[in-house]
N, C-alpha and C positions, 0 to 999 in steps of 0.2 A: 390359359386354362387347359388342362389335359382332360380329354374325353375318350371314351371307348365307343367306337362306331358300332351301331346295331344293324346297319344296312350299308350297302356299297354307296358311297357318295363320290360322284364324279370329281376328279381333280383334287381329292382329299385323301381317300383311302378305301380299303375294303372292309367288309364286315369283320368285327373282332379286333381290328387294329387300334392301337392307342396313338392318338395324334394330339399335337399341341395346336390350339386355335386361339383366335382372339376371344376375349371374354364376351363381347357383344355378339359375335357370330354364334357362339355356343348358346348364350342366354336367349337370343331372339330368334334363332333359326333351328339349330340342331336339337336342342332340348325340347322345345314345344312340339316339334314334328316327330319326336321320338326316334330321331335318326341316330342319337347318341345319348350316352349317360355319363355323368361325372366319373372320373377315374378313381374309384375307391376299391379296396380289397373285396368288399361284398359284391359290388357291381361287376368286378372282374370274373368272379365265380358264376354269377348269373349269366353274363354274356358268353362265357365258355359253354355253359349248358345250352344256351340258345344256338350257338354256333354248331354244336354237335347235332342237335335236332335238325337244324337247317341242312347240314351235310347229309344226314340220313335221307331227308326228303328229296334233296337234290340228286342223290344217287338213284333213288327210286324213279324220279321223273326222267332222268337221263336213260335209264334202262327201258322204261316204257316208250320213250321216243325212239330208241334204237330198234325196238321190236316193231313199232309202227313203220319205221323207215324200211325195214326188211320186207314188210308186207307190201308197202307202196312202191317198191323198186321197179315193178313192171307196169305201173299205171300209165296208160296212154289216154289223153283227153283229146277228143275230136270236136272241133267247132266248124259249123257251116255258116259262112258269112256271105252277104251280097258283095259282088265284085264289080268294079267299074272298068274303065279302060286301063290297059297295062297291068292287069291283075292287082290293082290297088283296091283295098277294102274300103267300103263306104263308112264303116264304123271301125272299131278296134276290139281286141280281146284284152280285157283288163284283169287285174288281180281279183276283183270281185267276181267276174265271170268264171275264173278258174276255181275260186273257192266255192261258188254256187254249184258248179259241175262236180266238184269233189264231194260236196254235201249230198248231191243226188246219188252218188255212188257209195254213200254211207261212211265217208271219211269226214270227220268233223274238224276242219282246219279253218282257223280264222284268216280272213283276207289279209291281215297285217303280217301273217307268216309267209305269204307268197312273195318271194323276192323277184320283183319285176322292175327293171330300171325304167322302162317306158312301155306303154301299151303296145301290144303286137299289132302291126298294121300291114303285114305282108302274108302272103300264102306260104305254105310249106311247113316243115317241121322246126320246132323251136324247143330248146331245153330251158326249163324254168326250175329254179331251186325253191324248195320248201324248207324253211327253218323251223324244225319241230322242237328244237331245244337250243340253248346257247351253243352247245358243242355238236349238235346233230343237224346236218343239212342233207336233204334228199333231193336228187334231180329227178324230175318227171318230164315226159315228152308231151308236148302240146302240138297237135296237128291242126292247121287251119286249111280248110278246103272251100272251094267255091260252092255256093248254093246252086242246086240243080235247077 
């Protein structure tokens, strides 16, 4: 069965592409979840209109993310943590902590947008990336200092 994808489907295709899939996969998964529509001329026109609207929204979202990235380029977050022997932190600085401190500075960033491979467990300066958009990533500086 040939279908036109309305959303990006991993390992299958991108929005607006026409793909050939098994009938059962289309009937039982893609069509009920509205991820695809049958490939007819009428549906091709509708999907083209949806794709144009999606691209306009995407361009606006990317522009907004780039502007926010320029504003956030000089952001430095400072955390004061309790320290044990050998300057080892008792706790750690997590993506949630970073998102909360950004929220306190009036930047509304979801914690899932903070790219942190592992929680920060050492003192010093660390660079953390914020993924504001699929194509826009902004590095910020995180400083961890010992509690006085």
